C-alpha positions as YAML, in Angstrom:
chain: A
units: angstrom
residues:
- id: 1
  name: UNK
  ca: [59.36, -19.36, 60.72]
- id: 2
  name: UNK
  ca: [58.39, -20.08, 64.32]
- id: 3
  name: UNK
  ca: [58.35, -17.28, 66.84]
- id: 4
  name: UNK
  ca: [61.21, -18.90, 68.77]
- id: 5
  name: UNK
  ca: [63.43, -18.47, 65.68]
- id: 6
  name: UNK
  ca: [62.28, -14.93, 64.85]
- id: 7
  name: UNK
  ca: [65.20, -12.51, 64.70]
- id: 8
  name: UNK
  ca: [64.63, -9.34, 66.72]
- id: 9
  name: UNK
  ca: [66.64, -6.30, 67.73]
- id: 10
  name: UNK
  ca: [66.62, -4.31, 70.94]
- id: 11
  name: UNK
  ca: [68.19, -1.03, 72.02]
- id: 12
  name: UNK
  ca: [68.90, -1.22, 75.75]
- id: 13
  name: UNK
  ca: [69.92, 1.68, 78.01]
- id: 14
  name: UNK
  ca: [71.19, 0.78, 81.47]
- id: 15
  name: UNK
  ca: [71.35, 3.34, 84.27]
- id: 16
  name: UNK
  ca: [73.09, 3.19, 87.64]
- id: 17
  name: UNK
  ca: [76.70, 2.52, 88.56]
- id: 18
  name: UNK
  ca: [77.52, 0.82, 85.28]
- id: 19
  name: UNK
  ca: [80.69, 2.53, 84.07]
- id: 20
  name: UNK
  ca: [84.10, 1.58, 85.42]
- id: 21
  name: UNK
  ca: [82.81, -1.81, 86.65]
- id: 22
  name: UNK
  ca: [83.50, -3.95, 83.54]
- id: 23
  name: UNK
  ca: [79.87, -3.70, 82.45]
- id: 24
  name: UNK
  ca: [80.73, -3.39, 78.74]
- id: 25
  name: UNK
  ca: [83.20, -6.30, 78.75]
- id: 26
  name: UNK
  ca: [80.80, -8.46, 80.77]
- id: 27
  name: UNK
  ca: [77.88, -7.59, 78.47]
- id: 28
  name: UNK
  ca: [80.02, -8.45, 75.45]
- id: 29
  name: UNK
  ca: [80.97, -11.82, 76.95]
- id: 30
  name: UNK
  ca: [77.33, -12.61, 77.81]
- id: 31
  name: UNK
  ca: [76.09, -11.56, 74.36]
- id: 32
  name: UNK
  ca: [78.79, -13.62, 72.64]
- id: 33
  name: UNK
  ca: [77.89, -16.65, 74.77]
- id: 34
  name: UNK
  ca: [74.28, -16.19, 73.61]
- id: 35
  name: UNK
  ca: [75.39, -15.93, 69.96]
- id: 36
  name: UNK
  ca: [74.11, -12.38, 69.51]
- id: 37
  name: UNK
  ca: [75.21, -9.66, 67.11]
- id: 38
  name: UNK
  ca: [75.55, -6.02, 68.08]
- id: 39
  name: UNK
  ca: [77.49, -3.61, 70.23]
- id: 40
  name: UNK
  ca: [77.78, -1.99, 73.65]
- id: 41
  name: UNK
  ca: [79.14, 1.45, 74.60]
- id: 42
  name: UNK
  ca: [79.37, 3.98, 77.42]
- id: 43
  name: UNK
  ca: [77.28, 7.14, 77.10]
- id: 44
  name: UNK
  ca: [78.53, 10.56, 78.26]
- id: 45
  name: UNK
  ca: [75.74, 10.75, 80.87]
- id: 46
  name: UNK
  ca: [77.03, 7.67, 82.73]
- id: 47
  name: UNK
  ca: [74.65, 5.10, 81.24]
- id: 48
  name: UNK
  ca: [75.60, 2.10, 79.13]
- id: 49
  name: UNK
  ca: [73.80, 1.53, 75.82]
- id: 50
  name: UNK
  ca: [73.71, -1.67, 73.83]
- id: 51
  name: UNK
  ca: [72.03, -2.84, 70.67]
- id: 52
  name: UNK
  ca: [71.54, -6.59, 70.34]
- id: 53
  name: UNK
  ca: [70.18, -8.75, 67.55]
- id: 54
  name: UNK
  ca: [69.30, -12.44, 67.57]
- id: 55
  name: UNK
  ca: [66.41, -14.73, 68.41]
- id: 56
  name: UNK
  ca: [63.86, -13.25, 70.78]
- id: 57
  name: UNK
  ca: [64.67, -15.72, 73.57]
- id: 58
  name: UNK
  ca: [68.39, -14.93, 73.41]
- id: 59
  name: UNK
  ca: [67.93, -11.16, 73.25]
- id: 60
  name: UNK
  ca: [65.51, -11.35, 76.18]
- id: 61
  name: UNK
  ca: [68.09, -13.42, 78.09]
- id: 62
  name: UNK
  ca: [70.64, -10.62, 77.55]
- id: 63
  name: UNK
  ca: [68.10, -7.99, 78.66]
- id: 64
  name: UNK
  ca: [67.48, -10.04, 81.83]
- id: 65
  name: UNK
  ca: [71.24, -10.17, 82.45]
- id: 66
  name: UNK
  ca: [71.44, -6.37, 81.95]
- id: 67
  name: UNK
  ca: [69.05, -5.85, 84.87]
- id: 68
  name: UNK
  ca: [71.79, -7.10, 87.21]
- id: 69
  name: UNK
  ca: [75.05, -6.82, 85.25]
- id: 70
  name: UNK
  ca: [78.45, -7.84, 86.60]
- id: 71
  name: UNK
  ca: [79.02, -8.17, 90.38]
- id: 72
  name: UNK
  ca: [80.28, -4.58, 90.98]
- id: 73
  name: UNK
  ca: [77.50, -2.91, 88.98]
- id: 74
  name: UNK
  ca: [74.48, -1.32, 90.64]
- id: 75
  name: UNK
  ca: [71.72, -1.17, 88.03]
- id: 76
  name: UNK
  ca: [68.87, 1.22, 88.84]
- id: 77
  name: UNK
  ca: [66.94, 1.16, 85.53]
- id: 78
  name: UNK
  ca: [66.87, -0.66, 82.21]
- id: 79
  name: UNK
  ca: [64.96, 0.75, 79.26]
- id: 80
  name: UNK
  ca: [64.31, -1.51, 76.27]
- id: 81
  name: UNK
  ca: [63.12, -0.39, 72.85]
- id: 82
  name: UNK
  ca: [62.37, -3.06, 70.27]
- id: 83
  name: UNK
  ca: [63.54, -1.91, 66.84]
- id: 84
  name: UNK
  ca: [63.40, -3.12, 63.26]
- id: 85
  name: UNK
  ca: [66.24, -5.51, 62.46]
- id: 86
  name: UNK
  ca: [69.26, -3.69, 61.01]
- id: 87
  name: UNK
  ca: [70.95, -5.78, 58.29]
- id: 88
  name: UNK
  ca: [74.15, -3.72, 58.79]
- id: 89
  name: UNK
  ca: [74.65, -4.95, 62.38]
- id: 90
  name: UNK
  ca: [78.20, -6.19, 63.13]
- id: 91
  name: UNK
  ca: [78.57, -9.95, 62.63]
- id: 92
  name: UNK
  ca: [79.71, -10.38, 66.24]
- id: 93
  name: UNK
  ca: [79.11, -8.45, 69.47]
- id: 94
  name: UNK
  ca: [81.64, -5.65, 69.91]
- id: 95
  name: UNK
  ca: [82.55, -2.93, 72.40]
- id: 96
  name: UNK
  ca: [82.41, 0.55, 70.87]
- id: 97
  name: UNK
  ca: [84.77, 3.15, 72.30]
...
């Protein structure tokens, strides 16, 4: 399998003004447009966390989007941890509440 088709998984934590600005819904829409699997949720400390799975290029495209987010967001930091692929990942990209 070529590297461009390699399936990868990333855990992404986004800090800044990212809650109450449609960040989760926008991230879900972007991830779905990229054909990714996974989820996004708010954290109690004000950050947004997402776990995305798909080809490296598509996951990296979502990570790049996360650095800016939707228009009202003010992202100050994005931490990315590459993880082993979880076969139990949701089949689509969902918002966890």
